Phi, psi and omega in degrees: 000128170275157182200151175222131181240136181234156181215137183200161181284164188275090180221136187287359179285336178286344174297319175298312181306307181304319178298316177288333174291317176300319176304322173298313181290323170308307180293322181301312185279344184067045179295130180292160189303305189300309176303313179308310184298316179300316172301314187288322177296315182294325176304306187295328178295313187291322175289323178290326173300321179296307183290311187286304184277312179289294186271358182053032169066029169282114194281357170280350178257144182259170175235135177244121180238129174237131176254130174230141178205157171218201186282348179248322188233153168240136175243135178231128170237146179220126180239144176245181183249034181290115183285346181277136176286131180264129184270085180293335179292321180292324171296321177306314183298316177302323184278358183298335179272358180044053180281094179285350182271339182287127186298327179269130175089353175307310182302323179293315173301322181289317178304316184285333180279329180267340182250155178286329179212136174226126181237138186245126175231129179251114184245175185285344173254008176148184179254140182225134176233135187242130180235150178228140179219135173279133185243000000 
């Protein structure tokens, strides 16, 4: 399994940088356009959430992105340095009505709909989201 790891400060300019890195991986793996679009949108959402909501745009806090892939799957994990425990169960209950127009939680709803599997982990050192997509 190949992998690529990125670490950067909490600045929204790095969302675009991660999309460029994904574009390279997409071409390398020959991912079809529809699947690539869904992965890129989910990637942008998870990175923006880490920067805006997790690290609150504090440039002293880092975001860690790891891309792992083989011929069948792409895995993306994104971790922020949010010291607060995130109650994903509470967020999940709010999203049960799947209100895509609601500002809060929209990114999580997009991730869940565009990726095959999404896992949310709240740790002592930050929040980590792991996404998986069959390619």
